[in-house]
C-alpha positions in Angstrom: 107.4 71.0 17.1 108.0 67.8 18.6 106.1 66.8 21.8 109.1 67.1 23.8 109.3 70.3 23.1 105.9 71.5 23.7 106.0 69.4 27.2 109.0 71.7 27.7 107.6 74.8 26.7 104.2 73.9 28.8 106.5 73.3 31.8 108.4 76.7 31.4 105.0 78.5 31.0 103.5 77.3 34.7 106.1 78.6 36.0 105.0 82.1 36.4 102.0 80.7 38.7 103.8 78.0 40.5 107.0 80.6 41.5 105.9 84.0 42.9 107.7 86.8 41.3 108.6 84.9 38.0 106.0 86.3 35.7 108.5 90.4 36.7 111.1 89.2 34.4 109.1 89.4 31.4 109.8 91.1 28.5 106.9 93.3 28.6 107.6 96.8 30.8 104.7 96.9 31.9 104.5 93.9 34.0 107.8 95.8 35.5 105.3 97.5 38.0 104.1 97.4 41.3 100.6 98.4 41.9 100.5 101.8 43.1 105.0 101.4 43.5 105.6 103.3 40.2 104.0 105.7 38.2 105.4 102.9 35.1 101.4 101.2 35.7 99.5 104.1 35.4 101.7 105.7 32.0 101.9 101.9 30.5 98.1 101.3 31.2 95.8 103.5 28.3 93.4 105.5 29.8 90.7 104.2 28.1 91.1 101.0 30.7 89.9 103.5 33.9 87.7 105.3 31.5 85.5 101.9 30.5 86.3 100.6 34.4 84.6 104.2 35.8 81.5 103.4 33.2 81.1 100.1 33.7 80.8 101.0 37.6 77.3 102.0 37.3 76.1 98.9 36.9 77.3 98.0 40.4 76.1 101.2 41.9 72.5 100.3 40.6 72.9 96.7 42.5 74.1 98.4 45.6 71.2 100.7 45.4 69.0 97.9 44.6 70.2 96.3 47.9 70.5 99.1 50.0 66.9 100.2 49.5 64.7 98.6 51.7 67.2 99.0 54.9 66.0 102.3 54.9 62.6 102.2 54.1 61.4 99.3 56.0 59.0 100.9 58.3 57.8 103.7 55.2 56.5 101.4 53.1 54.2 98.7 55.8 53.1 101.5 57.3 52.0 103.0 54.2 51.2 99.7 51.7 49.9 97.9 54.9 52.7 94.8 54.8 53.3 93.0 57.3 57.3 92.2 58.9 56.6 88.5 56.3 55.9 90.2 53.6 57.4 92.8 53.7 60.8 90.5 53.6 59.3 88.5 50.6 59.9 92.1 49.2 63.2 92.5 50.2 64.2 88.7 48.8 62.2 89.0 45.3 65.2 90.7 44.3 67.9 87.8 44.7 64.8 85.8 42.6 65.4 88.0 40.1 68.8 88.2 40.3 68.9 84.6 40.0 67.0 84.7 36.6 69.3 86.8 35.2 72.0 84.4 36.4 70.8 81.7 34.5 70.6 83.7 31.0 73.6 86.1 31.9 76.5 84.0 30.6 74.8 83.7 27.4 73.6 86.6 27.0 77.5 87.2 27.3 78.3 85.1 25.0 76.0 85.3 22.5 76.3 89.2 22.3 78.9 90.5 23.9 80.0 92.1 27.4 78.7 95.8 26.1 75.4 94.0 24.7 74.6 92.4 27.8 74.7 95.2 30.1 72.4 97.4 28.1 69.7 94.5 28.2 70.5 95.1 31.7 69.7 98.0 31.9 66.0 98.0 30.5 64.5 95.9 33.4 66.0 97.8 35.9 64.9 101.1 34.7 61.1 99.5 34.3 61.3 97.8 37.9 62.3 101.1 39.3 59.1 102.8 37.7 57.0 100.7 38.6 57.9 100.3 42.4 57.2 104.2 42.6 53.7 104.0 41.6 52.9 100.7 43.6 49.1 100.8 45.2 50.0 97.7 46.6 51.9 94.5 46.9 51.5 93.0 43.0 53.4 96.3 41.7 56.0 96.2 44.2 56.9 92.2 44.3 56.7 92.6 40.3 59.0 95.7 40.3 61.4 94.1 43.0 61.5 91.0 40.3 62.3 92.8 37.8 64.7 95.2 39.3 66.7 91.7 40.1 66.6 90.1 36.5 68.8 93.4 35.8 71.5 93.3 38.9 71.6 89.1 38.5 73.3 90.2 34.8 74.6 93.0 36.0 76.7 91.2 38.7 78.1 88.1 36.1 79.0 91.0 33.8 80.4 93.6 35.1 83.6 91.7 36.8 83.9 89.7 33.7 84.1 92.4 31.2 87.3 94.2 34.2 88.9 91.2 34.0 89.4 90.2 30.3 90.2 94.1 29.8 93.0 95.0 32.8 96.6 94.7 33.0 96.8 91.6 34.7 99.1 93.9 37.2 96.1 96.5 37.9 93.4 94.0 37.6 92.8 93.0 40.8 92.4 96.9 41.9 90.1 97.2 39.1 88.1 94.2 39.5 87.9 95.6 43.2 86.4 98.4 41.4 82.5 96.3 41.5 82.5 95.8 45.0 83.3 99.7 45.8 80.9 100.8 43.1 78.1 98.4 45.1 78.9 99.3 48.4 79.2 103.6 47.3 75.5 102.3 45.7 74.4 101.0 49.2 75.8 104.7 50.7 74.0 106.4 48.4 70.8 104.2 49.2 71.3 104.1 52.9 71.7 108.4 53.2 68.8 109.3 50.2 66.5 107.3 52.2 66.8 109.4 54.9 65.6 112.6 53.3 63.3 111.2 50.7 60.6 109.2 50.8 60.2 105.3 49.4 58.9 106.2 46.0 60.8 109.4 45.5 64.2 107.1 46.1 63.0 104.3 43.7 63.1 107.4 41.0 66.5 108.4 41.9 67.3 104.6 41.7 67.1 104.8 37.4 69.6 107.4 37.3 73.0 104.5 36.9 71.1 102.2 34.1 69.9 105.0 32.1 73.7 106.8 32.4 74.8 103.4 32.1 73.5 102.6 29.2 73.9 105.8 27.2 78.2 105.9 28.4 78.4 102.3 26.4 78.3 103.8 23.3 81.8 104.8 23.6 83.3 101.9 25.2 85.4 99.3 23.2 83.9 95.7 23.3 86.1 93.7 25.7 89.4 92.0 23.8 89.6 88.2 24.9 85.2 87.9 23.8 85.6 90.0 20.4 89.1 86.7 19.8 87.0 84.0 21.1 84.0 84.4 18.4 86.8 85.2 15.4 86.5 89.1 15.0 90.8 88.7 14.9 90.6 92.6 13.6 88.4 94.2 16.0 90.4 92.3 18.8 93.3 93.6 17.9 92.1 97.3 17.5 90.0 96.8 21.2 93.5 96.1 22.9 95.2 98.6 21.3 92.1 101.2 22.0 92.5 99.8 26.0 97.2 99.7 26.3 97.6 102.9 24.1 98.6 103.9 20.4 102.3 103.8 21.4 101.8 100.2 23.3 103.5 97.1 21.8 100.6 94.6 21.9 102.2 92.1 20.2 103.1 89.4 23.1 99.5 89.8 25.1 98.1 89.3 20.9 100.4 86.2 20.9 99.0 85.0 24.0 95.2 85.1 23.9 95.6 83.8 20.7 97.8 80.7 21.7 95.5 80.4 25.0 92.5 80.5 22.3 93.7 78.1 19.6 93.9 75.4 22.8 90.2 75.8 23.3 87.1 74.4 22.4 85.5 78.6 20.9 81.7 77.4 20.1 79.9 79.7 21.9 77.2 76.5 23.0 78.5 75.0 25.3 76.7 71.8 27.2 76.4 71.2 31.2 78.3 67.6 30.2 81.0 70.0 29.9 81.1 71.5 32.6 82.0 68.0 34.4 85.8 66.9 32.6 87.7 67.1 35.5 90.1 69.0 33.8 87.6 72.4 35.2 86.5 70.5 38.6 89.0 72.7 40.5 88.1 76.0 39.5 84.4 75.5 39.2 85.0 74.0 43.0 86.1 77.2 43.7 84.7 80.1 42.1 81.3 78.5 43.6 82.3 77.9 46.9 83.3 81.1 47.1 80.3 82.8 45.9 78.1 80.9 48.1 80.3 81.2 51.4 80.2 84.6 50.4 76.4 85.4 50.4 76.1 82.5 53.8 78.5 85.1 56.5 75.1 86.4 56.6 76.1 90.7 55.0 73.2 90.8 53.1 70.8 90.3 56.2 73.3 92.6 57.8 73.2 95.5 55.2 69.3 94.7 53.8 68.1 95.1 57.3 70.3 96.8 59.0 68.2 99.7 60.3 66.2 96.3 62.4 69.9 95.2 62.9 70.4 98.7 65.3 67.1 99.0 67.4 67.2 95.9 68.3 70.4 96.4 69.4 68.4 99.3 71.3 70.4 102.4 69.0 67.5 105.2 68.7 69.6 106.7 65.1 69.4 103.2 63.7 69.1 105.8 59.9 72.1 107.9 61.0 74.4 104.6 62.2 73.0 102.6 58.7 74.6 105.2 56.8 78.0 105.1 58.5 78.3 101.3 57.6 77.7 102.1 54.2 80.5 104.7 55.1 82.6 102.6 56.4 82.3 99.9 53.7 82.9 102.2 51.1 87.0 103.4 53.3 87.2 99.7 53.3 86.6 98.8 49.8 88.8 101.8 48.7 91.9 99.8 51.4 91.0 96.4 49.0 91.8 98.3 45.5 95.1 99.4 47.1 96.9 96.0 49.1 95.1 93.1 46.0 97.7 93.6 43.7 100.3 93.5 47.3 99.4 91.5 49.2 97.1 89.2 47.2 94.3 87.7 47.5 94.6 84.6 49.4 95.7 85.9 52.0 93.1 89.1 51.6 90.6 85.8 51.7 92.2 84.1 55.1 91.8 87.4 56.7 88.8 89.0 56.1 87.3 85.5 57.3 88.7 85.4 60.3 88.1 88.8 61.2 84.7 88.8 59.7 83.9 85.5 62.5 85.6 87.1 65.1 83.1 90.3 64.8 80.0 88.8 64.4 81.3 86.8 67.8 81.7 90.2 69.7 77.4 90.9 68.0 76.2 87.9 69.6 77.5 87.9 72.7 76.4 91.6 73.0 72.8 89.8 71.5 73.3 87.5 74.7 74.3 89.1 77.4 71.3 91.9 76.5 68.3 88.8 77.3 70.5 88.5 81.3 70.0 92.2 82.2 67.2 94.7 83.2 65.8 97.0 80.3 67.3 100.1 82.8 70.3 98.4 83.4 72.9 100.8 82.1 74.9 97.7 80.7 72.2 97.9 77.9 74.2 100.6 76.8 77.2 98.8 76.8 75.7 95.7 74.9 74.2 98.3 72.2 78.1 100.2 71.8 79.2 96.6 71.1 77.2 95.3 68.8 77.5 98.3 66.9 81.1 98.1 67.3 80.8 94.3 65.9 78.6 95.2 63.3 81.0 98.0 61.9 84.2 95.4 62.8 82.2 93.1 60.4 81.3 95.4 57.9 85.3 95.8 57.4 86.8 92.8 57.1 84.4 92.1 54.7 85.1 94.8 52.7 89.1 94.3 53.1 88.2 90.7 51.0 84.9 88.5 51.1 83.1 91.4 49.4 85.1 91.5 46.2 87.4 89.1 45.6 85.3 86.0 45.4 84.3 87.9 42.6 87.9 88.5 41.5 88.7 84.8 41.7 85.4 83.8 39.6 86.2 86.6 36.8 90.1 85.1 36.5 90.2 81.6 36.6 87.1 79.9 34.9 88.4 79.1 31.5 87.2 81.2 28.7 85.4 78.2 26.7 82.7 77.4 29.7 82.8 81.2 31.4 79.8 81.5 29.9 77.8 78.8 31.0 80.2 78.1 34.1 79.8 81.9 35.1 75.7 81.6 35.2 76.5 78.7 37.6 78.4 80.5 40.1 76.5 83.7 40.0 73.6 81.7 40.0 75.1 79.5 43.0 75.3 83.4 44.1 72.1 84.7 44.4 70.2 81.7 45.3 71.9 81.7 48.9 71.6 85.5 48.8 68.6 84.7 48.2 67.8 82.2 51.6 69.4 84.7 53.8 68.0 87.6 53.1 64.2 85.8 53.6 65.3 84.5 56.7 67.4 86.6 57.9 65.1 89.4 59.5 62.9 85.5 60.9 65.6 84.3 62.6 66.8 88.2 64.7 62.9 87.8 65.1 64.2 84.5 66.9 67.1 84.7 68.2 69.7 87.9 67.1 72.6 86.4 69.2 72.2 82.7 67.8 71.7 84.1 64.1 75.1 85.8 64.4 76.4 82.7 66.0 75.5 80.8 62.9 76.6 83.1 60.4 80.3 83.2 62.1 80.5 79.1 62.2 80.3 79.9 58.5 83.2 82.3 58.6 85.4 80.1 60.4 84.7 77.3 57.8 85.8 80.0 54.7 89.4 80.3 56.7 89.5 76.4 55.8 88.8 76.6 53.0 90.5 78.9 51.2 93.5 77.5 53.4 93.1 74.7 51.5 91.5 75.1 47.8 92.1 78.4 46.8 96.2 79.4 44.8 97.3 83.2 44.5 96.4 84.6 41.2 98.2 88.2 42.0 100.3 89.5 38.7 99.5 86.5 36.6 97.6 87.1 32.9 94.5 85.4 32.4 95.9 82.7 29.7 98.7 81.7 32.4 96.2 80.9 35.3 94.4 79.1 32.3 97.6 77.0 32.0 98.1 76.6 35.7 94.5 74.3 35.5 94.7 72.6 33.0 
């Protein structure tokens, strides 16, 4: 093939990315269906994909349970073990410290032993961590257990969205990767709900269940076909892809696309940091890392970790019930995202979500500011309490509609497979580093000035709208190979 022919072919492959909708005209009939507008999409996608997603979603449920554990247990743990508020805040933040360590290792573990093997390794420290917390008699065991949990969660948070993105058909990829965030929301809600009825030690024992079930179920699902292809296991790669797509589906087009994409990249599992500095990787790295950092700086983990405290400060007496209500709202809002993400697109949902969060946070900030200017016996206190509750619920809805799931979707889509291990580790590490900073400081900032805290978070959300508008491309309906070709 001549150089001119190669260039012409390269331009043809970029067209589906640059011109929305043209990819529907490809010969593969799976690409002719919309997400829920036709039963053909479900018929053409093997039930194996949905089963795999359902199984690996147990990992994010563990993630959410860890995040939600501190909210209903704060008063009891402080009372039983004699902790100060700062000590409990440190305990809550340690899951993020452990997750940073897990994030550093996650990409390389997933590259060397596969996505399934990575999730199996992640389950072990999670199980041990919950057991240590359940038997804790002092802060040392409490802190150790939280660190172990965080390490496992750090691996899970990278591996699950990557695995789902690599096995999903492109017309369902956004919705299926969004299941990751839905599972986090379900795990958080379960922690809130069970925390109302059981004491904190028993709640820690219940936290073992998701990873225990995940470890057993992983033996019954296939490995990521793209990872198998990358390490040169061609027969296993095609077998895995055939199982995922169904034995009556012709996978030859998809097989050739994956092989062709890998042929143009360095398939080595050993990637150095210096290689990430190459110009062609700057934009996808900036987008992937930037979105995950902005997701955390919005203050969402501060809201989830200390929602009961926020509601108490707002004057709401049934804070645990209000917190559980927030968990339900998050689950329902994330379900809407599953439906919209492959219809409306990633980019518009991010902009709407960030703008909605900014407005909601300003409402909460104003309610706290106004509470300081009226007497405690004033009937306006109740009005401002309700306003703050409405603002927090609206923020959770806005977050779940885009900023909750989509940064992880985009990270799993735009990072080239040859650097995905190391680059994904860097992106996940950045996410957990800023999550730790927010979690560590949220309780202290709320004690300093609740209105000022939410104002800071609102400013970050406004900046996110600008960032997405300028830098983030639309990846809806594109194969992973088409996305990589665009960034080349």
